[in-house]
C-alpha positions in Angstrom: 19.2 88.6 1.5 20.3 85.1 2.5 19.8 83.9 -1.1 22.1 86.6 -2.4 24.8 85.6 0.1 24.4 82.0 -0.9 24.8 83.0 -4.6 27.8 85.1 -3.9 29.4 82.3 -1.9 28.7 79.8 -4.7 30.2 82.2 -7.3 33.3 82.7 -5.1 33.7 78.9 -4.9 33.4 78.5 -8.7 36.0 81.2 -9.3 38.5 79.1 -7.3 38.0 76.1 -9.5 40.6 75.6 -12.2 39.6 75.2 -15.8 40.2 71.5 -15.6 38.0 71.2 -12.5 35.3 73.1 -14.3 35.5 70.6 -17.2 35.3 67.7 -14.8 32.3 69.2 -13.2 30.7 69.8 -16.5 31.3 66.2 -17.5 29.8 65.0 -14.2 26.7 67.1 -14.7 26.4 66.0 -18.3 26.7 62.4 -17.3 23.8 62.7 -14.9 21.7 64.3 -17.6 22.6 61.5 -20.0 21.5 58.9 -17.4 18.2 60.7 -16.8 17.4 61.1 -20.5 18.4 57.5 -21.2 16.1 56.3 -18.4 13.2 58.3 -19.8 13.7 57.3 -23.4 14.1 53.6 -22.7 11.5 53.1 -20.0 8.2 51.6 -20.6 6.6 54.7 -19.0 7.4 56.8 -22.1 4.7 55.1 -24.0 2.2 56.4 -21.5 3.4 59.9 -21.8 1.9 62.2 -24.3 5.1 62.5 -26.4 5.0 62.3 -30.2 7.2 60.0 -32.2 8.9 63.0 -33.6 9.7 64.4 -30.1 11.1 61.0 -29.1 13.3 61.0 -32.2 14.6 64.5 -31.3 15.2 63.3 -27.7 17.3 60.4 -29.1 19.2 62.8 -31.3 19.8 65.0 -28.3 21.0 62.0 -26.3 23.5 61.1 -29.1 24.8 64.7 -29.1 25.2 64.7 -25.4 27.1 61.4 -25.5 29.4 62.8 -28.2 30.0 65.9 -26.1 30.8 63.7 -23.1 33.4 61.8 -25.2 34.9 65.2 -26.2 35.2 66.3 -22.6 36.7 62.9 -21.6 39.3 63.2 -24.5 40.2 66.7 -23.4 40.7 65.6 -19.8 42.8 62.6 -20.9 45.3 64.9 -22.6 44.9 68.0 -20.4 48.4 68.3 -19.0 50.3 66.8 -22.0 52.2 68.8 -24.4 52.2 68.3 -28.2 55.5 66.6 -27.9 54.2 64.2 -25.2 51.3 63.3 -27.5 53.5 62.9 -30.5 55.8 60.5 -28.5 52.8 58.5 -27.3 51.6 58.2 -30.9 55.0 57.0 -32.0 55.1 54.3 -29.3 51.8 52.8 -30.5 53.3 52.0 -34.0 
């Protein structure tokens, strides 16, 4: 019963978050996963693990995809509260 109450409380807290906050949280969680996978892939310990070369290649591909997704989330957050007009004016200032 306590576990159900905890889950309900967590859901209630998540519902209060704005979409932008959820994206920030997703980026933070993704960043942690990127760090963990990077550590695994580039540690000397991986050679001692029973992981095939093909699996390591797939893990590297996964890491690249996760990094690209993180860039997408960062880009979304960077322009979150800007209108199309704001972005257009910023682009014009650059040139």
